[in-house]
Structure formats: structure tokens, C-alpha cells
matplotlib code that plots the C-alpha trace (Angstrom):
import matplotlib.pyplot as plt

x = [118.4, 119.5, 117.4, 115.1, 115.5, 113.4, 115.5, 114.7, 116.0, 113.3, 110.3, 111.5, 112.4, 111.9, 114.4, 112.2, 109.3, 110.1, 106.6, 104.9, 101.4, 101.0, 97.7, 98.0, 94.9, 95.3, 98.1, 100.0, 101.8, 105.3, 108.2, 110.0, 111.5, 112.4, 112.7, 115.1, 112.0, 108.9, 105.7, 102.3, 99.7, 96.0, 93.8, 90.7, 89.3, 89.8, 91.7, 95.3, 98.0, 100.8, 103.8, 107.3, 110.1, 108.1, 104.7, 101.8, 98.3, 95.2, 94.4, 90.9, 89.3, 90.5, 93.7, 96.3, 100.1, 103.2, 106.7, 109.9, 112.9, 114.8, 112.0, 111.3, 107.7, 105.6, 102.1, 100.6, 97.3, 95.8, 92.3, 91.2, 93.3, 93.5, 95.7, 97.4, 101.2, 102.2, 105.9, 107.6, 111.2, 112.9, 113.2, 109.6, 108.9, 112.1, 110.7, 109.2, 105.5, 104.8, 102.3, 101.9, 104.2, 101.8, 99.4, 100.0, 98.7, 101.2, 104.1, 102.4, 101.9, 104.7, 107.7, 108.2, 111.7, 111.9, 108.4, 105.3, 102.5, 98.9, 95.4, 91.9, 89.6, 85.8, 84.0, 83.1, 86.6, 88.0, 85.4, 87.0, 90.7, 90.2, 89.5, 92.6, 94.7, 93.0, 93.8, 97.3, 98.1, 96.8, 99.0, 102.1, 101.9, 101.2, 104.4, 103.1, 104.9, 103.2, 100.5, 102.0, 101.2, 104.3, 103.0, 99.5, 100.6, 102.6, 99.5, 97.5, 100.2, 100.1, 96.3, 96.2, 98.9, 96.7, 93.6, 95.1, 96.7, 93.2, 91.6, 94.2, 93.7, 89.9, 90.2, 88.6, 90.8, 92.8, 96.1, 95.7, 94.8, 98.0, 100.0, 98.2, 99.7, 103.1, 103.3, 101.9, 105.0, 107.3, 105.9, 106.5, 110.0, 110.8, 109.4, 111.2, 114.5, 116.7, 115.1, 116.1, 112.8, 112.1, 110.0, 107.4, 107.0, 106.5, 103.9, 101.9, 101.6, 101.1, 98.5, 100.0, 102.3, 106.0, 106.1, 103.4, 105.1, 108.3, 106.8, 104.8, 107.4, 110.0, 107.6, 107.1, 110.6, 112.9, 114.3, 113.3, 112.0, 115.2]
y = [110.9, 109.9, 107.1, 108.4, 106.4, 106.9, 106.2, 104.9, 107.9, 110.2, 108.1, 106.2, 108.4, 105.7, 102.9, 100.3, 100.8, 100.9, 101.7, 104.6, 105.2, 107.9, 108.8, 110.3, 112.3, 112.7, 110.6, 112.6, 111.5, 110.2, 109.0, 105.7, 105.5, 102.8, 102.5, 101.1, 99.6, 97.6, 99.4, 98.2, 100.2, 100.2, 102.2, 103.5, 105.3, 106.9, 105.7, 105.5, 103.5, 101.8, 101.2, 99.5, 98.3, 95.1, 96.5, 98.3, 97.7, 99.7, 101.0, 101.6, 101.3, 98.1, 97.7, 96.3, 95.8, 95.2, 96.5, 95.1, 97.2, 98.1, 97.6, 100.6, 101.9, 104.9, 106.4, 108.1, 108.9, 109.4, 110.8, 111.4, 108.8, 108.2, 105.6, 104.5, 103.9, 101.5, 101.8, 98.9, 98.4, 95.1, 94.0, 94.3, 91.4, 89.4, 88.5, 85.1, 85.1, 81.7, 80.1, 83.3, 81.5, 78.8, 81.2, 80.8, 84.3, 85.8, 84.2, 85.1, 88.8, 89.7, 87.2, 88.0, 88.7, 91.6, 91.1, 93.4, 91.1, 92.4, 91.9, 93.3, 93.7, 93.8, 96.7, 94.4, 93.5, 97.0, 98.4, 96.0, 97.2, 101.0, 101.2, 99.1, 101.6, 104.7, 103.1, 102.1, 105.7, 107.1, 104.9, 105.2, 109.1, 109.0, 110.0, 110.1, 108.3, 105.3, 104.7, 101.4, 103.1, 101.3, 97.9, 98.7, 100.0, 96.7, 94.7, 96.4, 95.8, 92.0, 92.3, 93.9, 91.4, 88.3, 89.9, 90.5, 87.2, 85.5, 87.5, 86.5, 82.9, 83.4, 85.2, 82.9, 83.5, 81.1, 83.0, 83.3, 79.6, 78.7, 81.2, 79.6, 76.1, 77.3, 79.3, 76.5, 74.6, 77.3, 77.6, 73.7, 74.0, 76.9, 74.9, 71.7, 73.2, 70.8, 67.8, 66.2, 66.9, 65.1, 66.2, 63.8, 65.7, 68.7, 67.6, 66.2, 69.5, 71.4, 68.6, 68.9, 67.1, 67.4, 69.4, 71.7, 72.3, 72.9, 75.4, 77.5, 77.5, 78.8, 81.5, 82.6, 82.4, 82.0, 78.9, 75.2, 73.6, 71.5]
z = [94.4, 97.8, 99.4, 102.3, 105.5, 108.5, 111.5, 115.1, 116.9, 115.0, 116.7, 119.6, 122.5, 125.2, 124.8, 126.8, 124.4, 120.7, 119.7, 118.2, 116.8, 114.1, 112.7, 109.2, 108.4, 105.5, 104.2, 101.8, 98.6, 99.7, 97.5, 98.0, 101.3, 103.9, 107.7, 110.4, 111.9, 111.2, 110.2, 110.4, 108.3, 108.8, 106.4, 108.0, 104.9, 101.7, 98.6, 97.1, 95.5, 97.6, 95.5, 95.8, 93.5, 93.3, 92.2, 93.6, 94.9, 95.8, 99.2, 100.6, 104.1, 105.8, 103.8, 106.1, 105.3, 107.1, 106.0, 107.3, 107.9, 104.7, 102.4, 100.0, 99.6, 98.9, 98.4, 95.2, 93.7, 97.3, 97.9, 101.4, 102.8, 106.4, 108.0, 111.1, 111.0, 114.1, 114.1, 115.9, 116.8, 115.7, 119.5, 119.9, 117.6, 118.5, 122.0, 122.7, 122.3, 123.8, 121.4, 119.0, 116.6, 116.1, 114.4, 110.5, 110.2, 112.5, 110.6, 107.2, 108.3, 110.6, 110.0, 106.5, 105.3, 102.7, 101.6, 102.2, 103.4, 102.9, 104.5, 103.8, 106.8, 106.4, 108.0, 111.1, 111.5, 111.1, 113.7, 116.2, 115.3, 115.4, 119.3, 119.9, 117.7, 119.6, 123.1, 122.1, 120.8, 124.1, 126.3, 124.0, 124.4, 128.1, 129.9, 133.3, 136.2, 137.8, 135.2, 133.6, 130.6, 128.7, 129.8, 128.6, 125.3, 124.8, 125.8, 123.1, 120.6, 121.2, 121.2, 117.9, 116.4, 117.5, 116.1, 112.8, 112.8, 113.4, 110.8, 108.2, 109.1, 108.6, 105.3, 102.7, 99.6, 97.7, 98.0, 101.7, 101.9, 100.3, 102.4, 105.5, 104.5, 103.7, 106.9, 108.9, 107.7, 108.5, 112.0, 112.2, 111.0, 113.5, 116.4, 115.3, 114.2, 116.2, 114.5, 111.3, 109.6, 106.3, 103.2, 104.3, 107.6, 105.7, 103.2, 106.0, 107.6, 104.4, 103.2, 99.4, 97.3, 97.4, 94.1, 95.0, 98.5, 96.8, 94.3, 96.8, 99.4, 96.9, 95.8, 99.4, 100.5, 97.6, 99.0, 98.9, 102.2, 102.4]

ax = plt.figure().add_subplot(projection="3d")
ax.plot(x, y, z, "-o")
ax.set_aspect("equal")
plt.show()
């Protein structure tokens, strides 16, 4: 069976704004597919199963996950599943976001390579996110001249990314705490890529032993820190 690949041309009709908000109400079963763009998914209600070649996980209200270009995934066993797909062109996330890369949650959720990153929002957090999604959808679809709708849509996207990154950093779970440390190391490495960093520099940032850092860094990236 031929792989299904969703292309940028099918969704982005304005070259200067590679952004689209699609509400799926309901989301239907969907076989394995991939995209030429990034996809941020936020589930507002219902249930279902998300699957990929690397496994599957259950979906419910508050489920959030980010899928980089080229990663195959799909949906099955859906029941009244409602979600937002935020489609983001690669150039939109390649810009210099000032200090955004200092947030471990940003690196953990949005700077992964070939990995589907997940987050679970509580009802209060989800109630903060939904109005942002609705406002962003409205501005993305606004075609009127002189309204600065593209700029405002982009501002809403950055607001959403920061909010989710902070929520990720606040999530009190062991896996997130470990990811927080590893991505703190990666953010430090990225900011100091012209320095001759040592393992001692990295274990100081991670607050873990050399062996633990090496083990979890390799689990996250497939590579050693060095």
C-alpha cells in the first residue's frame, strides 16, 4: 500500500504564513500517514488510540502531542474524539525565538527529531488553551486586507507554544522530570555550540552522574552527549 503523505501545498496557501488550524469534530479513524510539515495535536474531548510504527497511546481530553515532518502516525478506536490540528511549516519553527530555546519544555515538545512528544493537560490548563486555538483559527482564516491577521495569528502561535512549554515544565511526573533535565542539557549545548564543552559541564547542568546522563541522553536522542 502506498504511503499517504500530506503535502504543504494542500494546506498552506499563503507563503508568508505556513500555519493552518483544523478542528476535527469528530476525528475519524485514519491509517498511517505522514506530513511535509509539523503537526501539533490538542484533544479537547472524546477517546481514541493514536498509533505509529513505534507503539500506541490512549487519547482523551487534554492529550497533546507533536509530530515532526516525515513521522508516520494514525488514529483508531475513536469514540466522539474531537481535536485541533495545528499545521506548522518547518520555517515557522526555524526562526530565532530569542530566549524560547531556554525552556526545556520547548525543546522537549517541539525540537525533537523523528520522535512524537506528548503532554497531558489538566482541565484548567485545557481551558486556557482552547480560547487561544479559537482565536488563532479565526485570524489564520481572515483574508481581509489591512487587518494584520497574519501577524496576530503568528503571535497566537507563539503564545500557545510558550504556554504548552511551561505546562510541560510544570508537569510533576518522573518521565517529564528526566526529559526536563536532558533537554536542559541540550538547550545548554545549543547555546554553547562554539565552546569546547566537557562532560563535567553537562553533568552540572543535568544534576546527574556521568553514567546516568549518558544512558538517558542516548535514550532521548540515540546519541551520546559527546
